[in-house]
Each structure stands twice: as C-alpha cells, then as structure tokens.
C-alpha positions, 0 to 999 in steps of 0.5 A: 082256218082249220074249219076252212081247210076241212071245207076245201078237203071235201070239196077236193075229194068230191070234184077230183077223187084227191084227198087232202089229208090232214090240217095245216096250222094258222098262218100269218101276213105275207111278206111285206113288199116294196118296189121302185121305179126308174127314168127309162131311156126314150124309145129309139130304133135299132141298135146300131152302135155300142159294144160289138157284141151287143150290136150282134145280139140286139139283130139276133133278139130282133129277127128272132121275134119271128122264129119258132121251135128249135131255131127260136131256141139256137137264136135264143142261145146264141143271144146268151152267149154272146151276152155272156161275154160282157162282165158285170159293169159292162152288161149293166152299162149296156142294158141301160143304154137299151131304148125302151122297146127293144128286144135285146132289153128281156135278154139282157135283163134276164142276165143280170138277174141271174147275176144278181144285179140291179135291172136299170128299169123295168121290164114292158109289160105290154099285153099283160092283164090285170084289169079284173082284179081289184086295187092292190094293197100298199104291198103289192097284194092283188089276187085274182078273183076267181083262180082255177088250178089245174092239176092231176088230181087223181091217176098216176100223178095225183102223188106228185100233184097233192103236195103242190095242192096242199101247199096252194092251199096252205098260203091261201088260207093263210092269207087274212085279206080278200082272197080269190074264189079257187076252183080246181080241175082235174086234168087227169078225170077231165075229158079232154085232158088239160086243154079241155080244163083251161076251156072250162076254167074260161067258161066258167068265169075264171081270170087267172089259172095256175097249172098245168103241171106236167111239161107236155100239158104246159107245152100243149096250152102254149101251143093254143096261141094267145090264151084269153085268160092269163095263167101261171104255168108249173113247169117250162117248156123249150119256149118262153110263155106267151105274152102276159103269162108266166112260167114257174118250176124248179128249174136246174138252170136256177140251181146251175147259176146259183152253184156258180155265184156260190163258187165265184164268191169263193173265188174258184177259178177252176172247177171239176164237175162230176156229172150224171147222164139225166136231162136235169144234171145236164141243164144244171152243168150247162148253167154252171158253166156258162155262168162261171165263164162270165165270172173269169172262171172256168170247167177243167173237165166233166167227169162221169160219175162212173169215174174210178180214178180222178188223179188225172183231172187234178194233177192237170196244170192249174189244178183244180180249185173246186168240185161241181156234183150233179149226181144224187146222194146215192152216188155222191157217197162213192164218189167221195173216198174217189175224191179223196184218194185224189187230193181233192177232198179238202177243196170246196165241193158244191151240189146240186140238191139231188144230193138229198136223193138217196140220203136222210135214213142214216147219219152215219152213212151220209157223214161222208158227205159233210161239208158239201154246200148244196141249194135248198128250200129257204123254208128249210133254213131261214123259214117262210113268212106264212108258213110254220116250220117245216118239223111243224108242218110235216107232224099236220099234213103228210104232204109237208115232209120228206120228199113231198116238202119241196113240192110243198114250198112250191105250191106255196110259192105258186100262190105267193106269185099269183096274189103278187104277180102284177107287183112282180111284173111291173115293179122294178127289181120286185121280188118275193121271199118265197119258201122255195127261195128268192122269186124275181120275173124275168122279161119273158114271165119266167120266174127266176129262183135264187135258192138258199143254201145247206149242207151236211154236218155229221150226216145231218143237214143244217143250214148255210146262213151265208148262202141266204143272200147272193 
C-alpha cells in the first residue's frame, strides 16, 4: 500500500506539477451495503386525481421538462414549494401512488429523502450506463474499468484540490478488491481547460470521469449536453446533471435541511435565524425555512449578524424556541453575549459547519460557543470504514488535517460513490455511510448528504452521538 502511494505520488508530480505530501495508513474493506426492491405501480398517464397540490405539481413537472435556465429553476422551486406543504404521511402516500414514468416522482422522492423517509420504489434510471464494468460484488461494489479524475492540480486552485485528490487515493488504495486504472488530468495545465481534459479522457478510453471541481467548470461540462462517458461532478450548478450523470458537493442545502430536522426533533416551533450575507449562508437558511415549514415550525425572523440588540426578536408574541446561526465562528463568538442579554442563551442553538471557521486555535476563546450543535463530517465523530482516525491520518498526510480535512473526506467519498454508483442509483433506499455523512442519490443524480453532529465543550469540538442518526 505504501509503495503504491509512493508510485501514485510520483506519477502525479510528473503529469500535473502537483505533489502528494506524505503517505496514509493501510485501509480496510469498504462498508457492506444492502439494498432491496419493492413492487412498483403500473405505468400510467398524467396525474389527474389525488391531492390538489400533487396534481398541480405534476402538471408543472411535465411542462418543466422542456424548460432550461432560470425558467426551469423557477418551475422546480414551485414544485418543491407545493410538495413542502404536504405532511410526511401525505407525501409518502402520494409518492407511492404516482405511476411509473411520472416526472413528478423524482421531485417527490427527493423530498422524501430530505425528510429522512423511505422511497416507495427505486428511481427510474433510464439512460444510465454501467455496461463496461465487470459484474458487481455481493455488496454492490462495481467500480469502473478506467477512471479519469479532472482536478486543477496546478495553479491557484491546486491547494484546494490536493486534499480531494489525496482523499480519493486513500479510498482507492484502501480497497483490496479489483480497482480501476486511475488517470489524473490537470484542468488548469491542459490547453483548453476542463472541456479539453474531458475530451482527452474519453479519447484515451476512460469509462467514468470524476470531476471537475469548480462550479463554472461543471456548468461548462453540463453545457456539452449528452456526455459520451458518465461523470461524477464534484460541484453543483443551478441545473440538474444530464441524465446518466451524478453530482456530489458539500451542499449548504444539505446542512439547512439537517439543521431543520435537528430542531424539529427538539420540538422547536419558532426559530430565530441569525445569518450572514454570503450565498452559502443564504442557501442554508432557505433550506432550513422550507423544511421547518413542512414540520409545522417557522422562522420568526432573519436577523443580521451585525444586530446589536436581539431583545425585540425574543420578546415577540410566541417567543423564540431555538436559534439558528448561519455565521462563521468569529462572528458567533461576538454574537453569544448579545443573545444572552436578550434571554436566548438557554435556548437550543444550532449552526452551520461555518461555525468552525476561525475557531480551534484557543479553547479559552471558543468556550463561549459551548453547547452549539453543528453538522460535521462523520469521519470526525464516528469514524469511517476504510480510513484511520482523523488524528492518525493528519500525522501522516498534511492534506488530511486542519482546513483540508473536510475536503480530504470529500475526496474519499468521491471514490466510494464511484465504486458503488450503480448500487446507489438502482437499489431502493440505498445509502453509503461515508466520511462526510450518510450518502444517497436522488432521482436527478444529486448525492444527498446527511451529516453527523458535533458541539463545543470547554472550547473543544466533541461529537454528539445522537446526531449520527436521522
């Protein structure tokens, strides 16, 4: 294993001007996965009966198939809004009644997965290709034959891509069964960029592509239309992946939904949000608001992180049951005294993973954040099969510690998804217990992630075991 990592490092330096820094410990077999199937309803025509919200959403789903760009995004948002008004039992019942081939099933199924509910049947995967891969193992393991990885291995983005690359290689070399040939393509150092790198990977015989990493790069690749070789993109755009392709990212929407589930489990009905202004924070807040509404709860207000007095929010009729913080740790430290003055210090407080930004250097300063729950990588809380502990990995590989640890776990999961993609795509209610959380694949090809949970205790991050289970 160590020799293999050395050879991989040498090849990466030679081909891409990047460098693997160090080695990682030997890894064990991937998690054993099991799936099941259900009897699906017969194919039928348009949805004309049933819950009025479902009939309306079905009409939009059918008409939206021909839309693109902002019009498609607005149409999809309206479908999600309509479905969000159904309670869990109604959504499950209506989804099960949808005929095979009904476009709305992808939307309804995604809503079920986000709520932690079971699918009545697997998604339709017409157009997905796995034919070149040898037969699957009993646990669903079926990696490609030749896998291309598109990453910016040189240039300004090389620092961000290095932990992704190293995490992927850690998963790759930790697998003792058949592995694909893996070839890295530098999207920065290749003339023509990402599109040229993809075309070269296809021409050289790759049957699966992982990457690219940048949002604009992913959009450009999707813009090619039908892709001759399927892709696991390592970011998301405003458009769904082309049919037969998948997308994986550390999405703020996943964190917003997870935070809402956490608060609903605490029976919180009225949630005050304190949010920053960047896009990631806004997306997390929007997802939180939508999921809370489905669970019968509500966001009372969205206050700026610069708010000096929270008393007017806390004293509103009905009060505040909990506080959601979509801010960085440096801002959260200054917010805690102001929330305490408003009588909110004793309320449940939940944050996004951005709470870790600017923390960790001095426990005495971070102690003011004690008790705030926030989503984190499962690797840091319950471990990940196939990886040593974060502490052990960090002593051997610089990219597996500090700010890079999250991207290292992301790269590891990219390998896992690549190896188990057919299982995730075709088995009903399939999932992987990955390094970044529990991973599922929705009907559009997006990987949905349910994170683990941590908190601060005496200024040090510790896991919240109950947060591991949805």
